[in-house]
ROSE-4610 file (N, C-alpha, C; in Angstrom, 1 decimal, always signed):
// ROSE-4610
residu = [X/X/X/X/X/X/X/X/X/X/X/X/X/X/X/X/X/X/X/X/X/X/X/X/X/X/X/X/X/X/X/X/X/X/X/X/X/X/X/X/X/X/X/X/X/X/X/X/X/X/X/X/X/X/X/X/X/X/X/X/X/X/X/X/X/X/X/X/X/X/X/X/X/X/X/X/X/X/X/X/X/X/X/X/X/X/X/X/X/X/X/X/X/X/X/X/X/X/X/X/X/X/X/X/X/X/X/X/X/X/X/X/X/X/X/X/X/X/X/X/X/X/X/X/X/X/X/X/X/X/X/X/X/X/X/X/X/X/X/X/X/X/X/X/X/X/X/X/X/X/X/X/X/X/X/X/X/X/X/X/X/X/X/X/X/X/X/X/X/X/X/X/X/X/X/X/X/X/X/X/X/X/X/X/X/X/X/X/X/X/X/X/X/X/X/X/X/X/X/X/X/X/X/X/X/X/X/X/X/X/X/X/X/X/X/X/X/X/X/X/X/X/X/X/X/X/X/X/X/X/X/X/X/X/X/X/X/X/X/X/X/X/X/X/X/X/X/X/X/X/X/X/X/X/X/X/X/X/X/X/X/X/X/X/X/X/X/X/X/X/X/X/X/X/X/X/X/X/X/X/X/X/X/X/X/X/X/X/X/X/X/X/X/X/X/X/X/X/X/X/X/X/X/X/X/X/X/X/X/X/X/X/X/X/X/X/X/X/X/X/X/X/X/X/X/X/X/X/X/X/X/X/X/X/X/X/X/X/X/X/X/X/X/X/X/X/X/X/X/X/X/X/X/X/X/X/X/X/X/X/X/X/X]
num = [1/1/1/2/2/2/3/3/3/4/4/4/5/5/5/6/6/6/7/7/7/8/8/8/9/9/9/10/10/10/11/11/11/12/12/12/13/13/13/14/14/14/15/15/15/16/16/16/17/17/17/18/18/18/19/19/19/20/20/20/21/21/21/22/22/22/23/23/23/24/24/24/25/25/25/26/26/26/27/27/27/28/28/28/29/29/29/30/30/30/31/31/31/32/32/32/33/33/33/34/34/34/35/35/35/36/36/36/37/37/37/38/38/38/39/39/39/40/40/40/41/41/41/42/42/42/43/43/43/44/44/44/45/45/45/46/46/46/47/47/47/48/48/48/49/49/49/50/50/50/51/51/51/52/52/52/53/53/53/54/54/54/55/55/55/56/56/56/57/57/57/58/58/58/59/59/59/60/60/60/61/61/61/62/62/62/63/63/63/64/64/64/65/65/65/66/66/66/67/67/67/68/68/68/69/69/69/70/70/70/71/71/71/72/72/72/73/73/73/74/74/74/75/75/75/76/76/76/77/77/77/78/78/78/79/79/79/80/80/80/81/81/81/82/82/82/83/83/83/84/84/84/85/85/85/86/86/86/87/87/87/88/88/88/89/89/89/90/90/90/91/91/91/92/92/92/93/93/93/94/94/94/95/95/95/96/96/96/97/97/97/98/98/98/99/99/99/100/100/100/101/101/101/102/102/102/103/103/103/104/104/104/105/105/105/106/106/106/107/107/107/108/108/108/109/109/109/110/110/110/111/111/111/112/112/112/113/113/113/114/114/114/115/115/115/116/116/116/117/117/117/118/118/118/119/119/119/120/120/120/121/121/121]
x = [+0.8/+0.0/+0.7/+0.4/+1.0/+0.7/+1.8/+1.4/+1.8/+1.3/+1.5/+2.9/+3.6/+4.6/+6.0/+5.3/+6.8/+6.9/+5.7/+5.8/+6.7/+6.8/+7.4/+8.9/+9.9/+11.2/+10.9/+9.9/+9.7/+9.0/+8.1/+7.9/+8.9/+10.0/+10.8/+11.9/+12.0/+13.0/+12.0/+11.0/+10.2/+9.9/+9.9/+9.8/+11.4/+12.4/+13.6/+14.0/+13.7/+14.2/+13.2/+12.0/+11.1/+11.6/+12.2/+12.8/+13.9/+14.8/+15.8/+15.7/+14.8/+14.3/+13.9/+12.9/+12.2/+13.5/+14.5/+15.4/+16.6/+16.7/+17.9/+17.1/+16.0/+15.2/+15.2/+14.8/+14.7/+16.2/+17.1/+18.4/+19.1/+18.8/+19.4/+18.7/+17.5/+16.8/+17.0/+17.5/+17.9/+19.4/+20.4/+21.7/+22.4/+21.5/+21.9/+22.2/+22.9/+23.1/+21.9/+21.8/+20.7/+21.0/+22.1/+22.5/+21.7/+21.3/+20.4/+21.2/+20.9/+21.9/+21.6/+21.9/+22.0/+22.6/+23.9/+24.8/+24.1/+23.5/+23.1/+21.9/+20.9/+20.0/+19.9/+21.1/+21.2/+21.3/+20.6/+20.5/+21.8/+22.1/+23.2/+23.2/+23.8/+23.7/+25.2/+25.6/+26.2/+27.9/+27.9/+29.1/+29.1/+28.0/+28.1/+26.9/+27.2/+26.2/+25.6/+24.0/+23.0/+23.2/+23.1/+23.2/+22.2/+21.7/+20.5/+19.5/+18.5/+17.1/+17.3/+16.4/+16.4/+16.1/+15.4/+15.0/+16.0/+17.3/+18.5/+18.4/+18.4/+18.5/+19.9/+19.8/+20.7/+21.2/+22.3/+23.0/+22.1/+21.8/+21.3/+22.2/+23.5/+24.6/+24.2/+23.8/+23.7/+22.5/+21.4/+20.3/+20.6/+21.2/+21.6/+22.7/+23.4/+24.2/+23.6/+22.6/+21.7/+21.0/+20.3/+19.5/+20.4/+21.6/+22.5/+22.7/+23.4/+23.7/+22.4/+21.2/+20.1/+20.0/+20.1/+19.8/+20.6/+22.0/+23.0/+23.2/+22.6/+22.5/+21.3/+20.4/+19.4/+19.7/+20.2/+20.9/+21.6/+22.6/+23.4/+22.5/+21.5/+20.5/+20.4/+20.1/+19.7/+20.5/+22.2/+23.1/+22.6/+22.1/+21.8/+21.1/+20.0/+19.4/+20.3/+21.3/+22.4/+23.4/+23.8/+24.7/+24.1/+22.7/+22.6/+22.1/+21.6/+21.3/+22.1/+23.4/+24.3/+24.4/+24.6/+24.6/+23.5/+22.4/+20.8/+21.1/+21.3/+21.3/+21.6/+23.1/+23.9/+24.3/+24.8/+25.2/+24.6/+23.1/+22.2/+22.1/+22.3/+22.2/+23.3/+24.5/+25.6/+25.9/+25.2/+25.1/+24.2/+23.1/+22.0/+22.7/+23.8/+24.2/+25.5/+26.3/+27.1/+26.6/+25.4/+24.6/+24.0/+23.6/+23.1/+24.4/+25.7/+26.8/+27.0/+27.1/+27.4/+26.5/+25.3/+24.3/+24.8/+25.0/+25.3/+26.6/+27.6/+28.9/+28.5/+27.8/+27.5/+26.8/+25.7/+24.9/+26.2/+27.0/+28.0/+28.9/+29.5/+30.4/+29.6/+28.2/+27.5/+27.3/+27.0/+27.0/+28.4/+29.3/+30.9/+30.8/+30.7/+30.9/+30.0/+29.0/+28.1/+28.5/+29.4/+29.9/+28.9/+28.1/+27.1/+27.9/+28.9/+29.7/+30.8/+31.0/+32.0/+31.4/+32.1/+31.4/+31.9/+33.1/+33.8/+32.9/+32.0/+31.4/+30.1]
y = [-1.1/+0.0/+1.4/+2.1/+3.4/+4.6/+5.1/+6.3/+7.5/+8.4/+9.7/+10.1/+9.8/+10.1/+9.7/+8.5/+8.0/+8.7/+9.7/+10.5/+11.8/+12.2/+13.4/+13.6/+12.7/+12.7/+12.9/+12.2/+12.6/+13.8/+14.5/+15.9/+16.7/+16.4/+17.4/+17.4/+16.4/+16.4/+17.0/+16.7/+17.7/+19.0/+19.5/+20.7/+21.4/+20.8/+21.3/+21.2/+20.2/+20.3/+21.3/+21.5/+22.4/+23.9/+24.1/+25.3/+25.7/+24.6/+24.8/+25.1/+24.6/+24.8/+26.5/+26.6/+28.2/+29.5/+28.9/+29.9/+29.8/+28.9/+28.8/+29.6/+29.5/+30.2/+31.6/+32.2/+33.5/+34.1/+33.5/+33.9/+34.1/+33.2/+33.4/+34.4/+34.6/+35.8/+37.1/+37.3/+38.3/+38.6/+37.8/+37.8/+37.9/+37.3/+37.1/+38.3/+38.1/+39.5/+39.9/+41.0/+41.7/+42.4/+42.2/+42.7/+42.5/+43.4/+43.0/+43.7/+43.1/+43.6/+43.0/+43.1/+42.2/+40.9/+41.2/+39.9/+39.1/+39.6/+38.7/+37.8/+38.5/+38.2/+37.1/+36.8/+36.3/+34.7/+34.3/+32.5/+31.8/+30.9/+30.5/+29.1/+27.9/+26.6/+25.8/+25.4/+24.5/+25.4/+26.4/+27.1/+27.2/+27.0/+27.2/+28.5/+29.6/+30.5/+29.3/+30.1/+29.3/+30.0/+29.1/+29.0/+28.1/+28.9/+28.2/+27.8/+26.6/+26.5/+25.4/+25.4/+24.6/+23.3/+23.0/+21.9/+20.8/+21.2/+20.5/+19.5/+18.1/+16.8/+16.5/+15.7/+15.0/+13.7/+13.2/+12.1/+10.8/+10.0/+8.9/+8.2/+8.3/+7.7/+8.5/+9.7/+10.3/+9.7/+9.3/+8.8/+7.4/+6.8/+5.3/+5.2/+6.0/+6.1/+6.5/+7.5/+7.8/+6.8/+5.8/+4.9/+4.0/+3.3/+2.4/+2.5/+4.1/+4.3/+4.2/+4.6/+4.4/+2.8/+2.3/+0.8/+0.0/+0.4/-0.5/+0.0/+1.6/+2.2/+1.6/+1.2/+0.3/-0.9/-1.7/-2.8/-2.9/-1.6/-1.6/-1.7/-0.9/-0.9/-2.0/-3.0/-4.1/-5.2/-4.6/-5.0/-4.5/-3.3/-2.9/-3.8/-4.6/-5.5/-6.9/-7.0/-8.1/-7.6/-6.6/-6.0/-5.7/-5.5/-5.4/-6.6/-7.9/-9.1/-10.2/-9.9/-11.2/-12.2/-12.0/-13.0/-13.9/-13.6/-14.2/-15.0/-14.5/-15.2/-16.6/-16.9/-17.8/-18.2/-19.3/-19.6/-19.8/-19.7/-19.8/-18.2/-17.3/-16.1/-15.5/-16.1/-15.8/-16.3/-17.4/-17.9/-17.0/-16.5/-15.6/-14.5/-13.8/-12.7/-12.7/-14.0/-14.3/-14.4/-15.1/-15.4/-13.8/-13.1/-11.7/-10.7/-10.8/-10.0/-10.9/-12.1/-12.6/-12.2/-12.1/-11.6/-9.9/-9.5/-7.8/-7.9/-8.5/-8.6/-9.2/-10.2/-10.4/-9.1/-8.6/-7.3/-6.2/-6.1/-5.0/-5.3/-6.7/-6.8/-6.9/-7.2/-7.3/-5.8/-5.0/-3.5/-3.0/-3.4/-3.2/-3.6/-5.0/-5.5/-4.8/-4.5/-3.8/-2.3/-1.9/-0.3/+0.6/+0.2/+1.0/+2.6/+2.3/+3.4/+4.0/+3.6/+4.2/+5.5/+6.5/+7.7/+8.1/+7.3/+7.7/+7.0/+6.1/+5.4/+6.2]
z = [+0.0/+0.0/-0.2/-0.7/-0.7/+0.2/+0.8/+1.9/+1.5/+1.6/+0.8/+1.4/+2.4/+3.0/+1.9/+1.5/+0.4/-0.7/-1.2/-2.3/-2.2/-0.8/-0.4/-1.2/-1.3/-2.0/-3.8/-4.3/-5.9/-6.0/-4.9/-5.3/-5.1/-3.9/-3.9/-5.1/-5.6/-7.0/-8.0/-8.1/-9.2/-9.2/-8.1/-7.7/-7.9/-7.5/-7.7/-9.2/-9.8/-11.3/-11.9/-11.8/-12.3/-12.1/-10.6/-10.4/-11.2/-11.2/-12.0/-13.5/-14.0/-15.2/-15.6/-14.4/-14.6/-14.2/-13.5/-13.1/-14.3/-14.8/-15.9/-17.0/-17.4/-18.7/-18.0/-17.3/-16.7/-16.8/-16.2/-15.8/-17.4/-18.4/-19.6/-20.5/-20.1/-21.1/-20.2/-19.2/-18.7/-18.6/-18.4/-18.8/-20.1/-21.1/-22.6/-23.4/-24.4/-25.2/-26.0/-26.1/-26.8/-28.1/-28.6/-29.8/-31.0/-31.8/-33.0/-33.9/-35.3/-36.6/-37.7/-38.6/-39.9/-39.7/-39.5/-39.2/-38.1/-37.0/-36.1/-36.4/-37.1/-37.7/-38.8/-39.4/-40.8/-40.4/-41.4/-41.2/-41.0/-40.3/-39.9/-39.2/-39.7/-39.6/-39.9/-38.9/-38.8/-39.5/-39.3/-39.7/-41.0/-42.0/-43.5/-43.7/-44.5/-44.9/-45.7/-45.6/-46.5/-47.7/-48.7/-50.1/-51.0/-52.0/-52.6/-52.1/-52.5/-52.0/-50.9/-50.2/-49.2/-49.3/-50.4/-51.0/-51.8/-51.7/-52.0/-51.6/-52.5/-52.2/-51.1/-50.5/-49.8/-50.6/-50.2/-50.8/-49.9/-50.3/-49.9/-48.8/-48.9/-47.9/-46.6/-46.6/-45.3/-44.6/-45.4/-44.7/-43.9/-44.9/-44.7/-43.5/-43.6/-42.5/-40.9/-41.1/-40.0/-39.5/-40.4/-40.0/-39.4/-40.0/-39.3/-38.0/-37.9/-36.5/-35.3/-35.8/-35.0/-34.5/-35.7/-35.6/-34.7/-34.6/-33.9/-32.3/-32.5/-31.2/-30.4/-30.9/-30.0/-29.8/-30.6/-30.2/-29.1/-28.8/-27.7/-26.3/-26.4/-25.1/-24.6/-25.6/-25.1/-24.2/-24.1/-23.2/-22.0/-21.9/-20.1/-19.6/-19.9/-18.6/-18.5/-19.6/-19.2/-18.0/-18.4/-17.3/-16.0/-15.9/-14.4/-13.8/-14.6/-14.0/-14.5/-15.0/-15.4/-14.4/-13.1/-12.2/-12.4/-12.4/-12.3/-13.6/-14.6/-15.9/-16.1/-15.5/-15.2/-16.8/-17.2/-18.6/-19.5/-19.2/-20.3/-20.7/-20.1/-20.3/-21.2/-20.6/-21.2/-22.8/-23.1/-24.2/-25.4/-24.6/-25.3/-25.8/-24.7/-25.1/-26.2/-26.1/-27.1/-28.6/-28.6/-29.7/-30.4/-29.3/-29.9/-30.3/-29.7/-30.1/-31.3/-31.9/-33.0/-34.0/-33.8/-34.7/-35.2/-33.9/-34.1/-35.2/-35.1/-35.4/-37.1/-37.4/-38.6/-39.4/-38.6/-39.5/-39.7/-38.7/-38.9/-40.1/-40.2/-41.4/-42.7/-42.6/-43.7/-44.2/-43.4/-43.8/-44.2/-43.6/-44.5/-45.5/-45.8/-47.0/-48.2/-48.1/-48.8/-49.1/-48.6/-48.8/-48.2/-47.3/-46.9/-46.1/-45.5/-44.7/-45.4/-46.5/-47.8/-48.3/-47.9/-48.5/-49.8/-50.2/-51.6/-52.8/-52.5/-53.7/-54.1]
């Protein structure tokens, strides 16, 4: 059964985090620079000046690399439950994670073999 006193630390943490966000937003607007001008209001992104149309197509390699990064990054997240409970899983869990890593490396070498990470092609 939950008692209201058990929620006090959670409420304190929520109040501190919300307070931090509010103080940060207010202080940044008060202390931040307020210089306006032609150069300041010019569009600027990633260190390059904007040239041409915003609809310029990107290379498929860019999107393929981004998708592969997300896929492999999500697969790495599955290591966390094993790392937390590795003693509980025993040998059977160890063999399951070895199988998972083997499949992971097979997929990675397949991607390398196909040249998906080669920017020169």
